[in-house]
C-alpha positions as CSV (number, residue, x, y, z in Angstrom):
1,M,-1.1,19.4,87.7
2,G,2.9,18.8,87.9
3,M,3.6,15.8,86.6
4,L,0.1,15.5,84.0
5,R,2.6,17.8,82.0
6,W,5.7,16.4,81.5
7,P,6.5,15.7,77.9
8,T,8.0,12.2,79.8
9,F,4.5,11.5,81.2
10,K,2.3,12.3,78.6
11,Q,4.2,10.4,76.2
12,E,4.0,7.2,78.4
13,R,0.5,7.7,79.9
14,A,-1.0,4.7,77.9
15,T,2.1,2.7,79.1
16,I,0.9,3.6,82.9
17,N,-2.6,3.1,82.0
18,R,-2.4,-0.5,80.3
19,L,-0.3,-1.8,83.9
20,I,-2.2,-0.5,86.4
21,Q,-5.3,-2.1,83.8
22,S,-3.2,-5.1,84.8
23,I,-2.8,-4.3,88.7
24,K,-6.0,-4.4,88.6
25,R,-6.8,-6.8,86.8
26,S,-4.7,-9.3,89.0
27,L,-5.8,-8.0,92.6
28,D,-9.3,-9.0,91.4
29,I,-8.1,-12.1,89.9
30,Y,-7.0,-12.6,93.3
31,K,-9.6,-11.1,95.1
32,N,-12.2,-14.1,93.4
33,R,-9.4,-16.9,94.2
34,R,-9.5,-15.8,98.1
35,L,-12.8,-15.2,98.5
36,Q,-13.8,-18.5,97.1
37,V,-11.5,-20.3,98.9
38,G,-13.0,-18.3,101.9
39,L,-9.4,-18.7,104.4
40,F,-9.1,-14.7,104.2
41,Y,-12.2,-12.0,105.5
42,L,-12.2,-8.6,106.2
43,T,-13.7,-7.6,110.2
44,P,-13.7,-4.3,111.6
45,C,-11.5,-2.9,114.2
46,T,-12.7,-2.3,117.3
47,D,-11.1,0.4,118.8
48,T,-10.0,2.9,114.8
49,C,-12.5,3.2,112.1
50,D,-11.1,0.4,110.3
51,I,-10.8,-3.4,109.2
52,E,-8.4,-5.5,108.7
53,L,-7.5,-8.8,107.6
54,Q,-8.8,-12.2,109.0
55,S,-7.4,-15.5,108.6
56,Q,-7.1,-18.8,109.6
57,L,-3.9,-19.3,107.7
58,L,-2.2,-15.8,110.7
59,R,-3.4,-18.7,112.8
60,M,-1.8,-22.5,111.9
61,P,-0.6,-24.1,109.2
62,L,-2.3,-24.7,105.7
63,K,-3.9,-28.0,106.8
64,G,-5.2,-26.8,110.0
65,A,-6.8,-23.7,109.1
66,M,-8.0,-25.2,105.4
67,K,-10.1,-27.8,108.1
68,R,-11.3,-24.3,110.3
69,R,-12.6,-23.3,107.3
70,G,-14.7,-26.4,106.4
71,Q,-15.9,-26.4,110.0
72,D,-16.7,-22.7,109.1
73,I,-18.3,-23.5,106.1
74,K,-21.0,-25.9,107.6
75,K,-21.9,-23.3,110.7
76,R,-22.7,-20.8,107.8
77,R,-24.6,-23.2,105.9
78,K,-26.6,-24.0,109.3
79,I,-28.0,-20.6,109.8
80,L,-28.8,-20.4,106.4
81,A,-30.6,-23.4,106.6
82,S,-32.3,-22.6,109.3
83,Y,-32.4,-18.1,108.7
84,N,-34.1,-19.4,104.6
85,T,-36.9,-21.6,107.2
86,T,-38.1,-18.9,109.2
87,P,-41.8,-17.6,108.1
88,A,-41.0,-15.2,105.7
89,D,-43.8,-13.0,108.3
90,V,-41.2,-12.4,110.8
91,S,-39.5,-10.2,108.8
92,A,-42.0,-7.5,106.7
93,T,-43.5,-8.0,110.9
94,S,-40.6,-5.9,112.1
95,E,-39.8,-4.0,108.1
96,T,-43.9,-2.3,109.3
97,R,-42.5,-1.7,113.0
98,L,-39.9,-0.3,111.1
99,I,-41.9,2.0,108.9
100,R,-45.2,2.7,111.2
101,A,-41.7,4.2,114.3
102,G,-40.1,6.1,110.9
103,M,-43.5,7.4,110.4
104,E,-44.5,8.2,114.3
105,S,-41.1,10.6,114.7
106,L,-42.2,12.5,110.6
107,L,-45.6,13.2,112.1
108,R,-43.9,14.2,115.4
109,Y,-41.3,16.1,114.1
110,T,-43.8,18.1,112.2
111,I,-46.2,18.8,114.4
112,V,-43.4,20.3,116.4
113,S,-42.2,22.2,113.8
114,I,-45.6,23.7,112.8
115,F,-46.2,24.5,116.5
116,I,-42.4,26.5,117.0
117,G,-43.6,27.6,113.3
118,C,-46.5,29.6,115.2
119,I,-44.8,30.5,118.5
120,I,-42.9,32.0,116.4
121,V,-45.1,34.3,113.8
122,L,-47.6,35.0,117.1
123,I,-44.3,37.1,119.6
124,P,-44.2,39.6,117.5
125,K,-47.4,40.3,117.2
126,V,-47.9,39.3,121.4
127,G,-45.2,42.2,122.1
128,G,-46.2,44.6,119.8
């Protein structure tokens, strides 16, 4: 428990919690602004199980980054527009296929489990 037993920590606990909440609020504000502007985004690393920060600002000045951001937003809108114009039946069909494949594999595993169970139960009787 260490530090939690210190009298000074107990006295200053409210102050520490207030400061932590202040930092959390500041980070939330920063995060919301960052997401609204769209200059920073997180991507998965290819070589490790980690994420890394990507930004146009890391490669170019602000003016170029803002121009690139505008291009990215146009691409996203175009992709969303094409996605929204596709018929809903396509997604329903793919969901149905996934459900059917899951049910088929579940049925196979169940049948195999019953078969193995019967073999386990019947083997002692055949040998004895």
